[in-house]
A tleap script that builds the chain and sets N, CA, C and O, in Angstrom:
source leaprc.protein.ff14SB
mol = sequence {
  NMET GLY LEU ASP LEU GLY ASP VAL ASP LEU
  ALA ALA SER SER LEU ALA VAL VAL ARG LYS
  GLY GLY ALA ARG VAL LEU LEU GLU LEU PRO
  ALA GLU THR THR ALA ALA LEU ALA ALA TRP
  ILE GLU CYS ARG GLY ALA ALA PRO GLY ALA
  LEU ILE VAL GLU MET THR LEU SER GLY GLU
  ARG ARG LEU ALA SER GLY LEU TYR TYR ILE
  VAL ARG ARG LEU ASP GLU ASP LEU GLY LEU
  ARG VAL ARG PRO HIE GLY LEU ARG LEU SER
  SER ILE THR SER VAL LEU MET LEU ALA ASP
  ALA VAL CALA
}
set mol.1.N position { 64.785 225.373 224.670 }
set mol.1.CA position { 65.850 226.169 225.271 }
set mol.1.C position { 65.290 227.564 225.477 }
set mol.1.O position { 64.637 228.138 224.605 }
set mol.2.N position { 65.560 228.067 226.620 }
set mol.2.CA position { 65.064 229.352 226.985 }
set mol.2.C position { 66.168 230.419 227.031 }
set mol.2.O position { 67.343 230.099 226.851 }
set mol.3.N position { 65.806 231.650 227.265 }
set mol.3.CA position { 66.795 232.665 227.440 }
set mol.3.C position { 67.316 232.771 228.881 }
set mol.3.O position { 66.534 232.675 229.827 }
set mol.4.N position { 68.567 232.959 229.045 }
set mol.4.CA position { 69.216 233.102 230.383 }
set mol.4.C position { 69.672 234.532 230.451 }
set mol.4.O position { 69.889 235.230 229.460 }
set mol.5.N position { 69.800 234.910 231.708 }
set mol.5.CA position { 70.316 236.213 232.064 }
set mol.5.C position { 71.598 236.577 231.206 }
set mol.5.O position { 71.760 237.684 230.692 }
set mol.6.N position { 72.439 235.583 231.114 }
set mol.6.CA position { 73.705 235.753 230.389 }
set mol.6.C position { 73.570 236.066 228.923 }
set mol.6.O position { 74.514 236.518 228.274 }
set mol.7.N position { 72.353 235.813 228.397 }
set mol.7.CA position { 72.096 236.101 226.965 }
set mol.7.C position { 71.806 237.558 226.728 }
set mol.7.O position { 71.766 237.973 225.570 }
set mol.8.N position { 71.600 238.365 227.751 }
set mol.8.CA position { 71.338 239.799 227.674 }
set mol.8.C position { 72.556 240.604 227.905 }
set mol.8.O position { 73.297 240.369 228.860 }
set mol.9.N position { 72.774 241.527 227.073 }
set mol.9.CA position { 73.887 242.516 227.263 }
set mol.9.C position { 73.254 243.885 227.169 }
set mol.9.O position { 73.094 244.420 226.072 }
set mol.10.N position { 72.875 244.489 228.357 }
set mol.10.CA position { 72.190 245.774 228.385 }
set mol.10.C position { 73.086 246.879 227.852 }
set mol.10.O position { 72.607 247.796 227.185 }
set mol.11.N position { 74.422 246.801 228.146 }
set mol.11.CA position { 75.322 247.802 227.703 }
set mol.11.C position { 75.414 247.885 226.195 }
set mol.11.O position { 75.574 248.975 225.646 }
set mol.12.N position { 75.317 246.769 225.519 }
set mol.12.CA position { 75.328 246.808 224.070 }
set mol.12.C position { 73.921 246.777 223.445 }
set mol.12.O position { 73.769 246.750 222.224 }
set mol.13.N position { 72.957 246.781 224.268 }
set mol.13.CA position { 71.592 246.693 223.843 }
set mol.13.C position { 71.374 245.519 222.844 }
set mol.13.O position { 70.863 245.692 221.738 }
set mol.14.N position { 71.789 244.339 223.302 }
set mol.14.CA position { 71.677 243.148 222.460 }
set mol.14.C position { 71.271 241.963 223.225 }
set mol.14.O position { 71.438 241.912 224.443 }
set mol.15.N position { 70.698 240.929 222.494 }
set mol.15.CA position { 70.250 239.698 223.050 }
set mol.15.C position { 70.751 238.592 222.261 }
set mol.15.O position { 70.632 238.682 221.039 }
set mol.16.N position { 71.309 237.530 222.779 }
set mol.16.CA position { 71.788 236.444 221.982 }
set mol.16.C position { 70.692 235.320 222.014 }
set mol.16.O position { 70.266 234.891 223.086 }
set mol.17.N position { 70.260 234.870 220.825 }
set mol.17.CA position { 69.269 233.841 220.743 }
set mol.17.C position { 69.844 232.708 219.839 }
set mol.17.O position { 70.784 232.903 219.068 }
set mol.18.N position { 69.225 231.539 219.986 }
set mol.18.CA position { 69.646 230.389 219.275 }
set mol.18.C position { 68.557 230.057 218.267 }
set mol.18.O position { 67.423 229.743 218.630 }
set mol.19.N position { 68.922 230.132 217.002 }
set mol.19.CA position { 67.876 229.861 215.970 }
set mol.19.C position { 67.685 228.299 215.847 }
set mol.19.O position { 68.457 227.488 216.359 }
set mol.20.N position { 66.541 227.964 215.091 }
set mol.20.CA position { 66.403 226.576 214.934 }
set mol.20.C position { 67.630 226.054 214.197 }
set mol.20.O position { 68.139 226.755 213.322 }
set mol.21.N position { 68.109 224.908 214.491 }
set mol.21.CA position { 69.293 224.334 213.968 }
set mol.21.C position { 70.573 224.663 214.802 }
set mol.21.O position { 71.651 224.134 214.533 }
set mol.22.N position { 70.422 225.516 215.779 }
set mol.22.CA position { 71.518 225.719 216.659 }
set mol.22.C position { 72.405 226.944 216.483 }
set mol.22.O position { 73.274 227.250 217.299 }
set mol.23.N position { 72.125 227.660 215.321 }
set mol.23.CA position { 72.905 228.868 215.046 }
set mol.23.C position { 72.621 229.972 216.120 }
set mol.23.O position { 71.469 230.280 216.424 }
set mol.24.N position { 73.684 230.530 216.658 }
set mol.24.CA position { 73.503 231.593 217.663 }
set mol.24.C position { 73.557 233.035 216.933 }
set mol.24.O position { 74.457 233.322 216.143 }
set mol.25.N position { 72.576 233.852 217.253 }
set mol.25.CA position { 72.432 235.126 216.535 }
set mol.25.C position { 72.355 236.195 217.637 }
set mol.25.O position { 71.729 236.018 218.682 }
set mol.26.N position { 73.008 237.276 217.347 }
set mol.26.CA position { 72.991 238.465 218.271 }
set mol.26.C position { 72.041 239.509 217.731 }
set mol.26.O position { 72.284 240.087 216.671 }
set mol.27.N position { 70.940 239.761 218.466 }
set mol.27.CA position { 69.901 240.690 217.998 }
set mol.27.C position { 70.185 242.028 218.746 }
set mol.27.O position { 70.438 242.079 219.950 }
set mol.28.N position { 70.118 243.104 217.918 }
set mol.28.CA position { 70.166 244.504 218.438 }
set mol.28.C position { 68.753 244.875 218.976 }
set mol.28.O position { 67.758 244.651 218.286 }
set mol.29.N position { 68.670 245.426 220.174 }
set mol.29.CA position { 67.386 245.751 220.819 }
set mol.29.C position { 67.138 247.165 220.672 }
set mol.29.O position { 68.079 247.955 220.747 }
set mol.30.N position { 65.827 247.596 220.446 }
set mol.30.CA position { 65.424 248.953 220.477 }
set mol.30.C position { 65.694 249.515 221.959 }
set mol.30.O position { 65.725 248.721 222.899 }
set mol.31.N position { 65.879 250.820 222.147 }
set mol.31.CA position { 66.070 251.465 223.404 }
set mol.31.C position { 64.937 251.091 224.370 }
set mol.31.O position { 65.186 250.871 225.556 }
set mol.32.N position { 63.696 251.019 223.873 }
set mol.32.CA position { 62.598 250.821 224.765 }
set mol.32.C position { 62.613 249.344 225.278 }
set mol.32.O position { 62.242 249.107 226.428 }
set mol.33.N position { 63.015 248.395 224.485 }
set mol.33.CA position { 63.115 247.061 224.820 }
set mol.33.C position { 64.263 246.862 225.868 }
set mol.33.O position { 64.103 246.117 226.835 }
set mol.34.N position { 65.378 247.524 225.654 }
set mol.34.CA position { 66.490 247.432 226.570 }
set mol.34.C position { 66.066 248.112 227.914 }
set mol.34.O position { 66.451 247.602 228.967 }
set mol.35.N position { 65.368 249.129 227.927 }
set mol.35.CA position { 64.907 249.694 229.229 }
set mol.35.C position { 63.987 248.851 230.015 }
set mol.35.O position { 64.046 248.755 231.241 }
set mol.36.N position { 63.015 248.158 229.158 }
set mol.36.CA position { 62.133 247.205 229.766 }
set mol.36.C position { 62.855 246.032 230.395 }
set mol.36.O position { 62.529 245.643 231.516 }
set mol.37.N position { 63.850 245.443 229.688 }
set mol.37.CA position { 64.605 244.397 230.160 }
set mol.37.C position { 65.446 244.859 231.488 }
set mol.37.O position { 65.558 244.131 232.474 }
set mol.38.N position { 65.958 246.023 231.394 }
set mol.38.CA position { 66.673 246.519 232.572 }
set mol.38.C position { 65.804 246.557 233.767 }
set mol.38.O position { 66.206 246.168 234.864 }
set mol.39.N position { 64.568 247.042 233.557 }
set mol.39.CA position { 63.613 247.124 234.716 }
set mol.39.C position { 63.249 245.731 235.168 }
set mol.39.O position { 63.146 245.476 236.368 }
set mol.40.N position { 63.053 244.831 234.236 }
set mol.40.CA position { 62.668 243.470 234.654 }
set mol.40.C position { 63.828 242.784 235.394 }
set mol.40.O position { 63.590 242.080 236.375 }
set mol.41.N position { 65.070 242.975 234.948 }
set mol.41.CA position { 66.303 242.411 235.600 }
set mol.41.C position { 66.499 242.967 237.001 }
set mol.41.O position { 66.966 242.294 237.920 }
set mol.42.N position { 66.105 244.269 237.114 }
set mol.42.CA position { 66.121 244.909 238.488 }
set mol.42.C position { 65.113 244.130 239.444 }
set mol.42.O position { 65.399 243.900 240.618 }
set mol.43.N position { 64.019 243.776 238.908 }
set mol.43.CA position { 62.993 243.159 239.732 }
set mol.43.C position { 63.383 241.764 239.991 }
set mol.43.O position { 63.256 241.280 241.115 }
set mol.44.N position { 63.877 241.064 238.943 }
set mol.44.CA position { 64.190 239.685 238.863 }
set mol.44.C position { 65.440 239.414 239.819 }
set mol.44.O position { 65.505 238.416 240.537 }
set mol.45.N position { 66.395 240.369 239.759 }
set mol.45.CA position { 67.616 240.055 240.537 }
set mol.45.C position { 68.722 239.591 239.462 }
set mol.45.O position { 68.431 239.177 238.340 }
set mol.46.N position { 69.980 239.713 239.945 }
set mol.46.CA position { 71.088 239.393 239.053 }
set mol.46.C position { 71.642 238.017 239.195 }
set mol.46.O position { 72.762 237.773 238.744 }
set mol.47.N position { 70.900 237.060 239.818 }
set mol.47.CA position { 71.414 235.745 239.935 }
set mol.47.C position { 71.314 235.033 238.500 }
set mol.47.O position { 70.337 235.179 237.766 }
set mol.48.N position { 72.389 234.275 238.192 }
set mol.48.CA position { 72.321 233.596 236.965 }
set mol.48.C position { 71.148 232.650 236.818 }
set mol.48.O position { 70.647 232.167 237.833 }
set mol.49.N position { 70.677 232.353 235.604 }
set mol.49.CA position { 69.558 231.525 235.370 }
set mol.49.C position { 68.667 232.062 234.348 }
set mol.49.O position { 69.007 232.980 233.601 }
set mol.50.N position { 67.429 231.443 234.311 }
set mol.50.CA position { 66.377 231.835 233.391 }
set mol.50.C position { 66.073 233.343 233.426 }
set mol.50.O position { 65.925 233.910 234.508 }
set mol.51.N position { 65.978 233.994 232.266 }
set mol.51.CA position { 65.707 235.333 232.269 }
set mol.51.C position { 64.289 235.655 232.669 }
set mol.51.O position { 64.087 236.686 233.310 }
set mol.52.N position { 63.313 234.876 232.351 }
set mol.52.CA position { 61.968 235.024 232.803 }
set mol.52.C position { 61.694 234.005 233.894 }
set mol.52.O position { 61.819 232.795 233.702 }
set mol.53.N position { 61.303 234.557 235.079 }
set mol.53.CA position { 61.068 233.706 236.238 }
set mol.53.C position { 59.766 234.201 236.846 }
set mol.53.O position { 59.295 235.298 236.545 }
set mol.54.N position { 59.231 233.418 237.656 }
set mol.54.CA position { 57.925 233.601 238.298 }
set mol.54.C position { 58.188 233.634 239.781 }
set mol.54.O position { 58.814 232.709 240.299 }
set mol.55.N position { 57.756 234.625 240.473 }
set mol.55.CA position { 57.907 234.700 241.941 }
set mol.55.C position { 56.632 234.005 242.645 }
set mol.55.O position { 55.491 234.329 242.319 }
set mol.56.N position { 56.865 233.134 243.525 }
set mol.56.CA position { 55.836 232.527 244.287 }
set mol.56.C position { 55.469 233.433 245.471 }
set mol.56.O position { 56.219 234.370 245.748 }
set mol.57.N position { 54.379 233.211 246.167 }
set mol.57.CA position { 54.002 233.968 247.259 }
set mol.57.C position { 54.968 233.919 248.364 }
set mol.57.O position { 55.081 234.869 249.139 }
set mol.58.N position { 55.727 232.762 248.473 }
set mol.58.CA position { 56.750 232.564 249.466 }
set mol.58.C position { 58.156 233.264 249.128 }
set mol.58.O position { 59.134 233.190 249.872 }
set mol.59.N position { 58.126 233.931 247.945 }
set mol.59.CA position { 59.396 234.612 247.531 }
set mol.59.C position { 60.251 233.733 246.701 }
set mol.59.O position { 61.272 234.203 246.200 }
set mol.60.N position { 59.919 232.493 246.513 }
set mol.60.CA position { 60.796 231.594 245.726 }
set mol.60.C position { 60.679 231.914 244.223 }
set mol.60.O position { 59.653 232.378 243.726 }
set mol.61.N position { 61.732 231.651 243.578 }
set mol.61.CA position { 61.716 231.849 242.088 }
set mol.61.C position { 61.577 230.401 241.425 }
set mol.61.O position { 62.072 229.384 241.911 }
set mol.62.N position { 60.876 230.452 240.314 }
set mol.62.CA position { 60.823 229.179 239.442 }
set mol.62.C position { 60.699 229.614 238.025 }
set mol.62.O position { 60.410 230.778 237.748 }
set mol.63.N position { 60.912 228.701 237.120 }
set mol.63.CA position { 60.722 229.066 235.710 }
set mol.63.C position { 59.343 229.517 235.411 }
set mol.63.O position { 58.409 229.113 236.104 }
set mol.64.N position { 59.165 230.308 234.447 }
set mol.64.CA position { 58.007 231.025 234.175 }
set mol.64.C position { 56.904 230.122 233.539 }
set mol.64.O position { 56.405 230.461 232.466 }
set mol.65.N position { 56.543 229.067 234.126 }
set mol.65.CA position { 55.489 228.187 233.627 }
set mol.65.C position { 54.190 229.054 233.762 }
set mol.65.O position { 53.234 228.801 233.029 }
set mol.66.N position { 54.135 229.988 234.605 }
set mol.66.CA position { 52.978 230.913 234.801 }
set mol.66.C position { 52.648 231.678 233.574 }
set mol.66.O position { 51.488 232.043 233.386 }
set mol.67.N position { 53.613 231.951 232.710 }
set mol.67.CA position { 53.363 232.517 231.392 }
set mol.67.C position { 52.341 231.718 230.631 }
set mol.67.O position { 51.439 232.305 230.034 }
set mol.68.N position { 52.433 230.480 230.623 }
set mol.68.CA position { 51.547 229.611 229.964 }
set mol.68.C position { 50.082 229.893 230.376 }
set mol.68.O position { 49.173 229.998 229.553 }
set mol.69.N position { 49.925 230.007 231.703 }
set mol.69.CA position { 48.533 230.150 232.213 }
set mol.69.C position { 48.053 231.538 231.954 }
set mol.69.O position { 46.856 231.721 231.734 }
set mol.70.N position { 48.905 232.536 231.963 }
set mol.70.CA position { 48.552 233.901 231.508 }
set mol.70.C position { 48.021 233.985 230.104 }
set mol.70.O position { 46.987 234.601 229.846 }
set mol.71.N position { 48.740 233.359 229.200 }
set mol.71.CA position { 48.308 233.307 227.797 }
set mol.71.C position { 47.064 232.585 227.639 }
set mol.71.O position { 46.167 233.052 226.937 }
set mol.72.N position { 46.943 231.456 228.255 }
set mol.72.CA position { 45.753 230.681 228.173 }
set mol.72.C position { 44.447 231.444 228.768 }
set mol.72.O position { 43.319 231.327 228.291 }
set mol.73.N position { 44.764 232.187 229.811 }
set mol.73.CA position { 43.732 232.970 230.432 }
set mol.73.C position { 43.214 234.088 229.527 }
set mol.73.O position { 42.017 234.366 229.458 }
set mol.74.N position { 44.179 234.721 228.832 }
set mol.74.CA position { 43.811 235.755 227.867 }
set mol.74.C position { 43.042 235.203 226.697 }
set mol.74.O position { 42.148 235.832 226.131 }
set mol.75.N position { 43.452 233.949 226.353 }
set mol.75.CA position { 42.696 233.223 225.276 }
set mol.75.C position { 41.302 232.991 225.659 }
set mol.75.O position { 40.412 233.242 224.846 }
set mol.76.N position { 41.027 232.528 226.837 }
set mol.76.CA position { 39.740 232.340 227.255 }
set mol.76.C position { 38.944 233.658 227.410 }
set mol.76.O position { 37.778 233.722 227.020 }
set mol.77.N position { 39.569 234.699 227.974 }
set mol.77.CA position { 38.870 235.927 228.257 }
set mol.77.C position { 38.452 236.702 226.997 }
set mol.77.O position { 37.435 237.395 226.983 }
set mol.78.N position { 39.302 236.557 225.896 }
set mol.78.CA position { 39.076 237.270 224.711 }
set mol.78.C position { 38.401 236.439 223.629 }
set mol.78.O position { 37.966 236.951 222.597 }
set mol.79.N position { 38.333 235.196 223.888 }
set mol.79.CA position { 37.555 234.218 223.012 }
set mol.79.C position { 38.388 234.006 221.722 }
set mol.79.O position { 37.831 233.744 220.656 }
set mol.80.N position { 39.636 234.117 221.827 }
set mol.80.CA position { 40.564 233.908 220.743 }
set mol.80.C position { 41.182 232.510 220.790 }
set mol.80.O position { 41.178 231.874 221.843 }
set mol.81.N position { 41.700 232.036 219.690 }
set mol.81.CA position { 42.478 230.760 219.726 }
set mol.81.C position { 43.935 231.058 219.771 }
set mol.81.O position { 44.602 231.094 218.737 }
set mol.82.N position { 44.424 231.264 220.910 }
set mol.82.CA position { 45.826 231.657 221.166 }
set mol.82.C position { 46.419 230.579 222.084 }
set mol.82.O position { 45.921 230.298 223.174 }
set mol.83.N position { 47.474 230.014 221.595 }
set mol.83.CA position { 48.211 229.056 222.383 }
set mol.83.C position { 49.599 229.511 222.666 }
set mol.83.O position { 50.220 230.089 221.774 }
set mol.84.N position { 50.136 229.301 223.822 }
set mol.84.CA position { 51.474 229.763 224.141 }
set mol.84.C position { 52.535 229.341 223.194 }
set mol.84.O position { 53.441 230.128 222.918 }
set mol.85.N position { 52.484 228.116 222.661 }
set mol.85.CA position { 53.561 227.679 221.810 }
set mol.85.C position { 53.434 228.442 220.387 }
set mol.85.O position { 54.425 228.846 219.779 }
set mol.86.N position { 52.286 228.573 219.986 }
set mol.86.CA position { 52.043 229.296 218.702 }
set mol.86.C position { 52.467 230.727 218.807 }
set mol.86.O position { 53.100 231.286 217.911 }
set mol.87.N position { 52.086 231.336 219.977 }
set mol.87.CA position { 52.493 232.775 220.216 }
set mol.87.C position { 54.075 232.881 220.209 }
set mol.87.O position { 54.634 233.795 219.601 }
set mol.88.N position { 54.710 232.000 220.845 }
set mol.88.CA position { 56.119 231.930 220.936 }
set mol.88.C position { 56.760 231.834 219.588 }
set mol.88.O position { 57.674 232.585 219.246 }
set mol.89.N position { 56.213 230.805 218.760 }
set mol.89.CA position { 56.811 230.641 217.434 }
set mol.89.C position { 56.602 231.818 216.578 }
set mol.89.O position { 57.526 232.227 215.875 }
set mol.90.N position { 55.470 232.382 216.588 }
set mol.90.CA position { 55.223 233.601 215.690 }
set mol.90.C position { 56.032 234.787 216.102 }
set mol.90.O position { 56.500 235.549 215.256 }
set mol.91.N position { 56.208 234.962 217.398 }
set mol.91.CA position { 57.006 236.089 217.920 }
set mol.91.C position { 58.381 235.933 217.520 }
set mol.91.O position { 58.978 236.895 217.035 }
set mol.92.N position { 58.986 234.730 217.687 }
set mol.92.CA position { 60.358 234.508 217.374 }
set mol.92.C position { 60.531 234.600 215.889 }
set mol.92.O position { 61.522 235.191 215.459 }
set mol.93.N position { 59.659 234.072 215.062 }
set mol.93.CA position { 59.873 234.181 213.602 }
set mol.93.C position { 59.807 235.594 213.225 }
set mol.93.O position { 60.616 235.988 212.385 }
set mol.94.N position { 58.909 236.464 213.756 }
set mol.94.CA position { 58.818 237.839 213.388 }
set mol.94.C position { 60.211 238.606 213.761 }
set mol.94.O position { 60.728 239.413 212.989 }
set mol.95.N position { 60.696 238.299 214.893 }
set mol.95.CA position { 61.953 238.937 215.355 }
set mol.95.C position { 63.117 238.565 214.397 }
set mol.95.O position { 63.916 239.394 213.963 }
set mol.96.N position { 63.137 237.225 214.107 }
set mol.96.CA position { 64.248 236.776 213.223 }
set mol.96.C position { 64.181 237.361 211.827 }
set mol.96.O position { 65.209 237.665 211.220 }
set mol.97.N position { 62.932 237.521 211.304 }
set mol.97.CA position { 62.784 238.155 209.964 }
set mol.97.C position { 63.177 239.524 209.980 }
set mol.97.O position { 63.798 240.009 209.034 }
set mol.98.N position { 62.833 240.228 211.064 }
set mol.98.CA position { 63.351 241.678 211.146 }
set mol.98.C position { 64.820 241.677 211.256 }
set mol.98.O position { 65.440 242.560 210.664 }
set mol.99.N position { 65.453 240.780 211.950 }
set mol.99.CA position { 66.880 240.821 212.107 }
set mol.99.C position { 67.561 240.523 210.827 }
set mol.99.O position { 68.638 241.055 210.556 }
set mol.100.N position { 66.953 239.664 210.004 }
set mol.100.CA position { 67.489 239.381 208.631 }
set mol.100.C position { 67.326 240.651 207.747 }
set mol.100.O position { 68.206 240.971 206.949 }
set mol.101.N position { 66.299 241.294 207.890 }
set mol.101.CA position { 66.058 242.530 207.034 }
set mol.101.C position { 67.050 243.612 207.416 }
set mol.101.O position { 67.483 244.394 206.570 }
set mol.102.N position { 67.397 243.653 208.646 }
set mol.102.CA position { 68.420 244.725 209.009 }
set mol.102.C position { 69.789 244.372 208.638 }
set mol.102.O position { 70.588 245.223 208.249 }
set mol.103.N position { 70.085 243.079 208.756 }
set mol.103.CA position { 71.432 242.662 208.470 }
set mol.103.C position { 71.873 242.793 207.060 }
set mol.103.O position { 73.012 242.456 206.736 }
savepdb mol mol.pdb
quit
């Protein structure tokens, strides 16, 4: 399950995520993250759907499967053992642990 544009509330600087098990949690975003998301949404457009999309050369949008290839390429270039799924899990775990510490 990915993030949709509807999960972002720029006015409230928050992001709704679904935890493992289906519990929905509202995360407060730092000002820098909110600004970065606002800039991304301006580029992405306001159409409903996946928050992270990839633009093709023809101007079409599709889900960001390209992120997989970016992470894999960084993995190869840096000689690290980084996998997109592991990066995703560790990032989400870190954010949720920070959210619990703040709450």
